[in-house]
N, C-alpha and C positions, 0 to 999 in steps of 0.2 A: 505493498500499498504506501503511495507516497505521502510524503509530510504536510500538512494542511497549515496555511495563516490562521492567529487569531480568531479572524471574521467570522471564518466557515463556519456553516453548519455543523454543527458535531453531530453525524447520523448517530450514533449507540444511545443518543439523548432521545430517539423517537417516545411518542407516546404512547406507540401501541404495548403489546403483550411480554413479558420475559420468555422469549423462545428460547433461552437455552431450559433453561424452568419445564418447560411443555415439548420439547424434542419427541420424545418417546410416546407424547398422545397425539403428536400434530396430525397424524395420518388419519387414526381414525375418529379425532373432531372433525377432521376436510368433509370425509364419507359423510356423513350425519347432513350435509346441505348441498353438497359438490359433488357433478360427476367428471371427477377427477381423471380418471380416464378417457370421456370424453372430449374431454377439455385439453389433453395431451394429443390425442389423435387430430383435432382440430388443428392445432398449430403445428405439428408435425407434418400435415397435406399442407397446411400451407408453405412449410419449409423447403420442402419438396426436397429434401435433402440428400446427397452426392456422397458416396466412399471416402473422395480426399475434401470435404469440405471442415471448417470447423467456426460451433459459432460458442458465444458464451449466454450462460444466465446470468443474471446479477440478482438476485433475493433467492436464491437455489432450494434453501430450507434445506426438507429432509432427501435432498436429491432428486425426488421422483419422476420428473421430467426429463433432467440433468441425464439419468439413465438409461430412460424410455430410445431418448434422443443419440446416446454414445454407437446405441445397435447398428446406427445407420450414415454417421457420420467417422470422421479420420478424428475427433477431437472437442470435446465439450470441456470450455473451461466453467466453472462451477462458483460462484463469488456469491457469498455471505459474511454476513456482520458476527453473523450469531458460532461463538466456537462449537456449542452443544449440539447445535443443527446438524453443523459441518462434520460433525465426529460421527453423529446419528448416522447421516449420510453415507459416509467414509464407509461403513461397516455393512450397510445394507448393498452399496454397488461390489465390495466386496463377495456378499454372501449371494451375491445374483451373478457373478465373474464377472465382471468390467471392470476391465481395467484403462479405460481408456478417455474416465474423467478424473479431472486436474481439481480437484476441491479445495480453493482458494479464502484467504479472508479478504474483507472490503465491502466497501461498498459503491454508493451509483457517484459518489462525491472523493471516492477516493483508490476506487480500482484504477491500477494501468498496467494495459497489456501490450506486452513487451514481444508480442510475434506480431505477423503479418496481419494485415487487415482479415477482417472477419466477413461471412460470409452470411450471421446472421444473429441476432440478439435477442432472447426474450425475459422477461419479466413478467410475474404473475403476481396479483396481491402486495404489493413493495414496494411500489412509488409514491402512492399516497401517506407515507410516513414524513416526506419532504413537504417544505410550505413552498407554495407556487414557482416565488422568485429560484428555488432552488430545481426544484421539479427539471423548469428551462434550460437551468446549469447539467443538470442532470442527461436531459435529452441531445442539451449539444456536444457533451464529453463520447453519447453511443453513435452518433452518426460519425465523430470522427475515427473510431475504431472499426465502422466498416466500410466495403469497400464498394465502391457506386454498383450502383442499383439491387446491395446489400438488403437484406430484408429483418425488418425489426417487429416481434409481433410483443405488442402490450394488454396486459387484460388487471381488472383493479377494478377496486373501488370509485367511481366517477356518476355523480348524480347526474341524471336526466328527466327527472319528474319536475311539477313548476312551481318555482318556490315560494309562488303566490300561495300553493296549497300545502306547504312543508306539512306545516304541524298536524293535519288527516294524513298526507302520505305516510309522515315518521311513526303516527301512532299505528295507522296497520300496519306495516311493513314487520314493526317490534311482535306487534301482539301474533302475524303470519309466521316469525320468526321461531316465535316460544310453542306453539303451537306444532310446530315440526321439528324441531333440534331443542327444545328444552329451555328453561328459564335460563342458566350461565348461558346462554347461547345470546337469549334475548340480550341481555345483559352484554354483552360482549357488541352487540351490536350497535346500541346504546351508547356505550363508552365510544365506541366509532365515531359516531358523530357527533358528540359532546368535546373529543379530545383531538383525532385526528386529521389528518390537512386534506381527505379526498376532495376535489373540486368539480365543478358543473361541466359540463360535456362541449359544453360551447369553447370552454377554455383551454380544455386538454387538446383539442382539433386546433387550438391556434397554436399553444406550446407546441404540439407534433410539425406542425408544419413551419412552425417558425424555425426547427432545427434544424430543417432540409430534406423533411421527408414531404411524400406521397400517401396519403391513406388512401389504401384501396380498397377497404372496409371500414365500416364502423357499424358494429355489432351492439347495440344495449339493449340489456337484462333488466326487467322490474324494476326499469327508473332508478336501481343505486347501482347496476354492474357495467362494463363496457369493456370490448375486445375490440383491439386497432390492428389491425393488418397497412405493414406501411411497407413501402419501398423508400429506400435513399436515393434521392436524385434533385437537380436544381430545382425543378418544377417546383418542389415546395418550399424553398427557403424566399421568403421577404424581406 
């Protein structure tokens, strides 16, 4: 990781959960409300990886996507701020016989890619840990790491509901989350809205385009999640 100036946002201070503490149960919790395998397949279909290609995943968590992608390409660089998550992901990769994933400490603002430009970058449910200005810096850094025409897949908690109806929307959304996955999960959604840095879809799309990406598809879900399938190209820069 690169050294940071004292004015830079300190990523380990993000307001999210203690991921070191929850590494062992993270996969189980995610399965309660996400189709994790379906999400992996959707991104792999878009990336269309070849055996000679290399990709980066920022915020790899327990490494589920990185391990799946490694079976289709030459090298996966899997980056996370949580030492506990990285240890767990390394054990999982070894247990599955996958050896071409390099698990590395770092974040959006501190990871420095030393190899040749990448063919793809993936980040899922992680960029919301940064305030909007630092999201823009993170996206600019990702663009610098990619080859021209390289692909970015960004999935995150992004709001596309009408802000004028925010109280009704959030009350209903959190109530449904409790019905589906229990009280603790509903509380985590409430804490996310209260403390974290998820932004509006129109802001996120602007940040992506200003970083030099073309958004080929923007898929919004439940007014609360979004997936952006993007390509690096000068037409996206403003």
